[in-house]
C-alpha positions in Angstrom: 147.8 125.8 144.9 145.5 128.3 143.2 143.7 125.5 141.4 142.9 123.8 144.8 141.7 127.0 146.4 139.5 127.7 143.4 138.1 124.2 143.6 137.3 124.6 147.3 135.7 127.9 146.7 133.6 126.5 143.9 132.5 123.6 146.1 131.6 126.0 148.9 129.5 128.1 146.5 128.0 125.0 144.9 129.1 126.1 141.4 128.3 123.8 138.5 131.2 121.6 137.5 131.5 123.3 134.1 132.1 126.7 135.8 134.7 125.2 138.1 136.5 123.5 135.2 136.5 126.6 133.0 137.6 128.8 135.8 140.7 126.8 137.0 142.7 126.7 133.8 142.5 130.4 132.9 143.3 131.6 136.4 146.2 129.2 136.6 147.4 130.5 133.2 147.1 134.1 134.4 149.2 133.3 137.5 151.8 131.4 135.5 152.1 134.4 133.2 152.7 136.7 136.1 155.4 134.3 137.5 157.1 133.7 134.1 156.9 137.2 132.7 156.4 139.8 135.4 158.1 138.2 138.4 160.8 136.2 136.7 163.2 136.8 139.5 160.8 135.2 142.0 160.8 138.1 144.4 157.1 138.8 144.6 153.9 137.1 145.6 150.8 136.6 143.5 147.4 137.8 144.8 144.2 136.4 143.3 141.0 138.2 144.1 137.6 136.6 143.7 134.3 138.4 144.2 130.7 138.0 143.1 129.7 140.4 140.4 126.0 140.1 139.5 125.5 136.6 138.0 129.2 136.0 137.6 132.3 135.5 139.7 135.0 138.0 138.9 138.6 136.9 139.3 141.4 139.4 139.3 145.1 138.6 138.9 147.3 141.7 139.3 151.0 142.2 138.9 152.9 145.3 140.1 155.9 145.0 137.8 156.1 144.6 134.1 152.5 144.1 133.3 150.9 142.5 130.2 152.8 143.5 127.1 154.6 141.6 124.3 156.9 139.2 126.0 160.6 139.0 125.2 160.3 135.3 125.8 159.6 133.8 122.4 160.2 130.2 123.4 156.6 129.6 124.3 153.6 129.3 122.0 152.0 132.6 123.2 148.6 131.1 123.6 147.9 132.2 127.2 145.7 135.2 126.7 143.7 133.6 123.8 143.2 130.6 126.1 142.0 132.8 128.9 139.7 134.7 126.6 138.2 131.5 125.2 137.4 130.0 128.6 136.3 133.1 130.5 132.9 134.8 129.9 134.8 138.1 129.8 138.4 139.2 129.9 139.6 142.7 130.6 143.2 143.9 130.9 143.8 147.1 132.8 147.3 148.6 132.5 148.7 150.9 135.2 150.2 154.2 134.2 153.3 153.3 136.3 154.0 149.6 136.2 151.9 146.5 136.2 148.5 145.4 135.1 145.4 143.5 136.2 143.8 140.7 134.3 140.1 140.6 135.2 138.2 137.5 134.2 134.5 136.8 134.8 132.8 133.4 134.8 129.0 133.1 134.8 127.9 131.1 137.8 125.0 129.3 136.0 126.9 127.8 133.1 126.2 124.1 132.6 128.2 123.5 129.4 131.6 124.5 128.1 132.5 128.2 127.5 131.1 129.7 124.3 133.0 128.6 121.2 134.5 125.5 122.9 132.5 122.4 122.1 
């Protein structure tokens, strides 16, 4: 669902295809990580916030539970954050003093090729 909404938003903003493509996967990965690690019991909803920030779109995916920390689930490859960092133009993780965290990704709106380092 998030991927479709991002695609519709990108189309409405007339973003280059490269930006749309590089934005969908990391945002989906961030949401998947929240569901899998922070909200494993399925009791919460995921909010995704998108806003313009200068020449970029800033996408924030927060969770109000466990937050980003080493996962007790060792069955996965653990490539989510490196993947997000590779496809986003910037990645910031803000941890809450209480519980939860926010993944803040930005994507330049004028990109015409793949993200830096991905040919």
